[in-house]
N, C-alpha and C positions, 0 to 999 in steps of 0.2 A: 359932646364935642363936635363942631361942624367939620365936614371935610369937603373941600372943593373939588370939582371934577378935574382930572388930569388933563393937561393941555397937549401930551404927546405919549407915544407908546412908552418911551423911557420913563416918564413920570408915572404911568400906570403901573409899570413893573416896580418902581421904587415904593409905590403905595403898598403893593402886595408884600414886598420884602420887609418893609417897616412893620406891617401888621404881624407878619410871621415873627418878627424880633420880639414883639410885644407878647405874642402867644408863648414863645419860648421862655421869656422872662417872668411870666405870670403876671403881666401888667396890661391885660386885654382892656379896651375901652369900649367895647361892644357898640361900635357906631351904627347909626341907622337902624336901630331895633325897637324904637319907641312907637307908641301909638300914633302920634302926629305924623312921623315919617311914613308909617304904613298907610295912612289915609291920603297922604300926598302923593304916593305912588299909584294909587288906584286908576287914575286916567291913563297911565303909560309908564314905560320902563325906559331907562337909559343906562344900562350897566357900563362900567368902564373896562371890564374885562371879560372874555369868554374863557372859561375854565374847562378844559377837556382832560378828564383824569380818569384813573382807575377807579372801578366801583368799590374797591376795598373799603370796608366800613370804618376804617381808622383815617380816611382821607377826607373827612368833612370839610369842604373848602372854606365856607364861611367862618369856621371855628379856627383853623390853622392859620388863616390869614387875617383873622380879627376884622371881619367885615359884616355887613348886615343886609337888610332887604334892598333889592334893587341894584346891588353892587356888582354881582357876578352872574353871569349867564352860564350855568353849569350843565355840561354834558359828560356822562360817565358810562364807560363799559369796562368789562373785565379785561385787564391788561391794556387799557386804552387803545383797543383795536378799532379801526375806523373803516366803515362802509359808506354806502351813499346816504344813509339816514343820518349819520354823524356829520359827514361833510355838509349836507344840507342845513343841519342845525347850527354848525359853526359859521357857515355862510349867512345864515339869518342873524346871528349875533353880531357879526362884524359888518356885514354888508347892509342890513336893514336897520338894526338898532345902533349901529355905528361905533360898537366898542373898538378902541384904538389898540387892543392888545389881545392876542390869543395865547393862552398858556397850555402846554401839554404837561400834565403832572403825573410822573411815575413815582415809584418808592421802592426802597431796598427790600429785599427778601419777597419780591413779587412772585405770587403763586403762579400766574400765567407764564412768566418767564421760566420759572423752576420747572414747570410742567414741560415746557418746550425744550429745555435742556435735558431733561430726563429722557424725552422721546429721542433726542439726538444720541444719548448714550446707550439706550437699550432698546429702542424701537417702539416702546409701549406708549401708545397715545390713548387719551380718554375717549370715551364713547359719547354718543349723542352730539349735541350742538356744541358742548365744551370742546370737542375735537376741533371744531371750526375756529374757535378762539385761539387754541394752541397752534394750529396751522398758520394763522396770521401773524403770530409771534415768531414762528420758527425761522423766517429769513433773518430776523435780528440776531438770533442766536448763531446762525451759520456765519454771519458777518463778524460777530465778536470772535468767535472761535478761530476763524481764518486770520484774524489779526493778533492771535495769541491772548485774547482777553477771555480767560476761562472761568472767572468767578461769576456767581450770580449777580452781584451788584454791578460788575463791569458789563454784563450783558444787559442789565436794566438801562444803564446809560446809553448803551448802543441802541436799544429799543426806543428810548426817548428821542435820540438823534433821528433814528429812521422814521418815527412818527412825525416830527416836525417837518422833515424833508418831504414826506408823503403828503402833507396837507398843502404845502406850497406848490409841489408838483402837480397835484391833482385838481386843486381849486383855482381857477382863473380869478375868481373874486378876490381871493387872498392874494394872489401874485400881483394883481393890479394895485390893491391897496398898499402892499408893501413897497412896490415900485414908486408909488406917489408920496410915500412917508406917512400915510394915514394910519397904518396899522403895522404891527410887528408880531412875530411868533417867537415865543420863548419856551424851551424845554427846561423843565425843573425836576429835580429829584428830592424826595422827602425822606428823611430818616425817621422811621417809626418810633425808635426809643428816645432820641433827642428832641424830636419835633421840629428840626430845622430843615430849610430847603436851600438848595444851591443850583446856580445856573449851569446847565450841561450844554445847551445848544441854543441857536437863535437865527432868525432871519429878519433883517430890517434894522431900524434905528432904535437900539435898545440902550443906548448910553455908553459912556466910557467905562473901561474896566470889565465889561461883560463880554462873555463868549458870544461870538457871532460867526456864521459862515455864509 
């Protein structure tokens, strides 16, 4: 089944949400996964969304959104923590490749958020570079706790919000494209058991009835 390119950030988000609906219902179409499409993409790519998600092995973006080759420009780190390499990769997807949507994808029961919450409770942080990941999540845990949101999943939502805010605040490329209406940033939360996603936060023109700030 052919899929046309989305004409706006809101249409790009709706494509992702519709694909997730098919995934949840067991009615996946597996678009853009055939040999002809693979060959057509060889000269270049034009993804319709940048997907910045947690590295959790259960968050395979093309599967849970029922997409295929060339659709998503995927960047993943544990706890979707962002440094200069991540920002540069996202700017490449949105600024150079022209993707109209950037998605931050978190999930319930996130191990990085749980580790940061445990560090808050008992002061016991992991060693090695894992500690750096936890320290980058820690401000989200502090913010959630200060607002009385003490469950892990509430902290996950706060971390998604903080990450979307961080991308827009730190990246002039994204901020300019959002201001012009060319791009938007959406924060989504994935439920591991159900397979569903919901919109948690956003910046830019994401359409009616969607959370934006």
